[in-house]
C-alpha positions as CSV (number, residue, x, y, z in Angstrom):
1,M,195.5,53.2,33.1
2,L,198.2,50.5,33.2
3,V,201.9,51.4,32.8
4,N,204.9,49.3,31.9
5,A,207.3,48.6,34.8
6,K,210.3,50.4,33.4
7,E,210.0,53.7,35.2
8,M,208.9,52.3,38.6
9,L,211.8,49.8,38.6
10,T,214.4,52.3,37.4
11,K,213.4,54.6,40.3
12,A,213.4,51.7,42.7
13,K,216.9,50.6,41.7
14,A,218.2,54.2,42.1
15,G,216.4,54.7,45.4
16,K,217.5,51.3,46.9
17,Y,214.0,50.0,47.4
18,A,212.0,47.3,45.6
19,V,208.5,47.2,44.0
20,G,206.5,44.1,44.9
21,Q,205.0,41.9,42.3
22,F,201.9,40.3,43.8
23,N,200.4,37.4,41.9
24,I,196.7,37.6,41.4
25,N,194.4,34.6,41.4
26,N,190.8,36.0,41.3
27,L,188.8,39.2,41.8
28,E,189.3,39.4,45.6
29,W,193.0,39.1,45.1
30,T,193.2,41.8,42.5
31,K,191.0,44.2,44.5
32,A,193.0,43.6,47.7
33,V,196.4,44.3,46.1
34,L,195.1,47.4,44.2
35,E,193.4,48.9,47.3
36,T,196.5,48.4,49.4
37,A,198.8,49.9,46.8
38,Q,196.5,53.0,46.7
39,E,196.3,53.3,50.5
40,L,200.1,53.1,50.9
41,N,200.8,55.2,47.8
42,S,203.0,52.5,46.4
43,P,203.7,51.4,42.8
44,V,202.7,47.8,42.2
45,I,203.0,45.0,39.7
46,L,200.2,42.5,39.3
47,G,201.6,39.1,38.3
48,V,199.7,36.6,36.3
49,S,201.0,33.0,35.8
50,A,199.8,30.9,32.9
51,G,197.9,28.7,35.4
52,A,196.1,31.7,37.0
53,G,195.4,33.2,33.6
54,K,193.7,29.9,32.5
55,Y,191.8,29.7,35.8
56,M,190.5,33.3,35.3
57,C,189.2,32.4,31.8
58,G,192.2,33.7,29.8
59,F,194.5,36.7,29.6
60,K,191.9,38.9,27.9
61,T,189.5,38.4,30.8
62,V,192.2,39.3,33.3
63,A,193.3,42.4,31.4
64,A,189.7,43.6,31.1
65,M,189.0,43.0,34.8
66,V,192.2,44.8,35.9
67,D,191.5,47.8,33.5
68,A,188.0,48.1,34.8
69,M,189.0,47.8,38.4
70,V,191.7,50.4,38.2
71,D,189.1,52.7,36.8
72,S,186.2,51.9,39.2
73,L,188.4,52.0,42.3
74,G,190.0,55.3,41.3
75,I,193.5,53.9,41.4
76,T,196.1,56.6,40.7
77,V,199.3,54.8,41.7
78,P,201.4,53.2,38.9
79,V,200.1,49.7,38.1
80,A,201.8,47.2,35.8
81,L,200.0,44.0,34.6
82,H,202.7,41.5,34.1
83,L,202.8,37.9,32.7
84,D,204.8,35.7,35.1
85,H,207.1,33.0,33.7
86,G,205.6,33.3,30.2
87,T,206.2,30.8,27.5
88,Y,207.1,32.2,24.1
89,E,203.4,31.6,23.0
90,D,201.9,33.1,26.2
91,C,204.0,36.3,25.7
92,Y,202.2,36.9,22.4
93,K,198.8,36.1,23.9
94,C,199.4,38.7,26.7
95,I,200.7,41.3,24.3
96,D,197.5,40.9,22.3
97,A,195.4,40.9,25.5
98,G,196.6,44.3,26.7
99,F,199.1,43.4,29.4
100,S,201.6,46.2,30.0
101,S,204.6,44.0,30.9
102,I,205.7,40.4,30.2
103,M,208.2,38.0,31.4
104,F,209.7,35.6,28.9
105,D,211.1,32.6,30.7
106,G,213.5,31.2,28.2
107,S,215.7,29.7,31.0
108,H,215.0,26.1,29.8
109,Y,216.3,26.8,26.2
110,P,219.9,26.6,25.2
111,I,221.4,30.1,25.8
112,E,221.6,30.9,22.0
113,E,217.9,30.2,21.5
114,N,217.0,32.1,24.7
115,I,218.9,35.1,23.3
116,A,217.2,34.8,19.8
117,K,213.7,34.6,21.2
118,T,214.4,37.4,23.8
119,K,215.7,39.7,21.0
120,E,212.6,39.2,19.0
121,L,210.3,39.9,22.0
122,I,212.4,43.0,22.9
123,D,211.6,44.5,19.5
124,V,207.9,43.7,19.7
125,C,207.7,45.1,23.3
126,A,209.6,48.2,22.3
127,Q,207.1,48.9,19.5
128,K,204.2,48.5,21.9
129,G,205.7,50.2,24.9
130,L,205.8,47.2,27.1
131,S,208.5,46.2,29.6
132,L,210.1,42.8,29.3
133,E,211.6,40.6,32.0
134,A,214.0,37.8,31.1
135,E,215.4,34.9,33.2
136,V,218.8,33.3,33.4
137,G,219.3,30.2,35.5
138,S,216.1,28.4,36.7
139,I,214.4,29.5,39.9
140,G,213.9,26.5,42.2
141,G,210.7,25.0,43.6
142,E,207.5,24.4,41.7
143,E,206.2,26.8,39.1
144,D,203.2,25.4,37.1
145,G,204.4,21.8,37.6
146,V,208.0,22.4,36.7
147,V,210.3,21.7,39.6
148,G,213.8,23.4,39.8
149,M,216.5,23.2,42.4
150,G,217.4,26.8,43.1
151,E,220.4,27.2,40.8
152,C,222.7,30.2,40.7
153,A,222.9,32.0,37.4
154,D,226.1,32.5,35.5
155,P,226.9,36.3,35.7
156,D,228.4,36.3,32.2
157,E,225.1,34.8,30.8
158,C,223.2,37.5,32.8
159,K,225.3,40.2,31.1
160,M,224.6,38.7,27.6
161,I,220.9,38.8,28.2
162,A,220.9,42.2,30.0
163,D,222.9,43.7,27.1
164,L,220.1,42.8,24.6
165,G,218.0,45.5,26.2
166,V,215.6,43.8,28.5
167,T,213.9,46.0,31.1
168,M,214.7,43.7,34.1
169,L,216.5,40.5,34.8
170,A,215.5,37.6,37.0
171,A,218.6,35.6,38.0
172,G,218.7,32.5,40.1
173,I,220.6,33.1,43.3
174,G,219.5,30.0,45.2
175,N,215.9,31.3,45.6
176,I,212.9,29.0,45.1
177,H,209.2,29.3,44.6
178,G,206.8,28.2,47.3
179,K,207.8,27.2,50.9
180,Y,211.5,27.0,51.6
181,P,212.7,23.6,52.8
182,E,214.4,23.2,56.2
183,N,217.8,22.6,54.6
184,W,217.8,25.6,52.4
185,A,221.2,27.1,52.1
186,G,220.0,30.8,51.8
187,L,220.6,33.3,49.0
188,S,224.0,33.5,47.3
189,F,224.9,37.2,47.8
190,E,228.2,36.5,46.1
191,T,226.4,35.6,42.9
192,L,224.0,38.6,43.2
193,D,226.9,40.9,43.7
194,A,228.8,39.5,40.7
195,I,225.6,39.8,38.5
196,Q,225.0,43.4,39.6
197,Q,228.6,44.3,38.8
198,K,228.2,43.0,35.2
199,T,224.7,44.3,34.6
200,G,225.1,47.8,36.1
201,D,221.8,49.8,36.3
202,M,219.6,46.9,35.2
203,P,216.9,46.3,37.8
204,L,217.2,42.7,39.1
205,V,214.3,40.5,40.1
206,L,214.0,38.2,43.1
207,H,211.5,35.4,42.6
208,G,210.2,33.2,45.4
209,G,209.9,36.1,47.9
210,T,207.9,34.0,50.4
211,G,209.8,32.8,53.4
212,I,213.1,34.6,52.7
213,P,214.2,36.2,56.0
214,E,213.8,40.0,56.2
215,D,217.5,40.7,56.6
216,M,218.2,38.7,53.4
217,I,215.5,40.7,51.6
218,K,217.1,44.0,52.7
219,K,220.5,42.8,51.7
220,A,219.3,41.7,48.3
221,I,217.7,45.2,47.7
222,S,221.0,46.8,48.7
223,L,222.7,44.7,45.9
224,G,220.4,45.8,43.1
225,V,217.1,43.8,43.5
226,A,214.3,46.2,42.5
227,K,211.4,43.8,42.0
228,I,210.4,41.0,44.4
229,N,207.7,38.5,43.6
230,V,205.3,37.3,46.3
231,N,202.5,34.7,45.7
232,T,202.6,31.8,48.2
233,E,202.5,34.0,51.3
234,C,199.3,35.7,50.2
235,Q,197.8,32.3,49.4
236,I,198.6,31.0,52.9
237,S,197.3,34.0,54.8
238,F,194.1,34.0,52.7
239,A,193.5,30.3,53.4
240,E,194.2,30.7,57.1
241,A,191.7,33.5,57.5
242,V,188.9,31.7,55.5
243,R,189.5,28.5,57.5
244,K,189.2,30.4,60.8
245,Y,185.9,32.0,59.7
246,I,184.5,28.6,58.9
247,E,185.9,26.8,61.9
248,E,184.3,29.5,64.1
249,G,181.0,28.6,62.4
250,K,180.5,32.1,61.1
251,D,179.3,30.8,57.8
252,L,176.3,29.3,59.7
253,Q,175.3,32.6,61.3
254,G,172.7,34.7,59.5
255,K,173.9,35.0,55.9
256,G,177.4,34.2,56.7
257,F,177.5,31.8,53.8
258,D,177.3,34.7,51.3
259,P,180.6,34.5,49.4
260,R,181.1,38.2,50.0
261,K,181.1,37.6,53.7
262,L,182.9,34.2,53.5
263,L,185.8,35.6,51.6
264,A,186.1,39.0,53.3
265,P,188.5,37.8,56.1
266,G,190.7,36.2,53.4
267,T,190.7,39.4,51.4
268,Q,191.7,41.4,54.4
269,A,194.5,38.9,55.1
270,I,195.9,39.5,51.7
271,K,195.8,43.3,52.3
272,D,197.7,42.8,55.6
273,T,200.3,40.6,53.9
274,V,200.8,43.0,51.0
275,K,201.1,46.0,53.4
276,E,203.7,44.1,55.4
277,K,205.7,43.4,52.2
278,M,205.4,46.9,50.8
279,E,206.8,48.3,54.1
280,L,209.6,45.7,54.1
281,F,210.5,46.4,50.4
282,G,210.5,50.2,51.0
283,S,208.0,51.1,48.3
284,V,205.5,52.9,50.6
285,G,205.0,56.5,49.5
286,K,207.1,56.0,46.4
287,A,204.2,56.3,43.8
């Protein structure tokens, strides 16, 4: 049974730890993340971008797969199925498909329009018991073809959006999606601190969790970050493990070409990465 993310994030913020959002890309991904969360007794958020949703044959297919998998694997830890960086249209598609949480990314609209659309979605989500994440200030890097430069959000705008009644707030603090460039200036803790002071108990979200040094992650959690998104790191570890399997010629031994065998090392690599992140974020044993 899927839950919205409100309770798990409220607990995380109060307990000074963070819940990981791990983006899923296929069946192996989903299974690896769910099994690891269950093994570590950790709450978890499964993130689905528009691109991944399209790849997996639509949001309805994703929701049906996750629902069935939670049931067949006997998953008892809290699991939220969350739309990542949703357009206004995608938010409604995911609400209809049975997602338990959505992110409306209105950061590219003028602030007035962002507020109007966010308000509308808050009402719809409240009626259906879904959690809603909003974004202020664009997160840098590439997200479904859109490239941003890692801006810092305006704390006053963050307060305006938080006060509307969203569940959680993603605010740009110099973080970017994908691999961090050599000349990255690091996270702006000054901005994060100012945002937390204006938004109080609101759980804050850190996008682009791949490649941020561990001490920065821990400091961000101490300043109110309760949800951290990870995608690229799992993709890289998956690819490395599958490449190694093929380079060692294991696909040519016996029935090593069977996709269940071929993808097994990659699936295990995702599990190892998720475990490492859950331990770093402090969510182990918190389900």
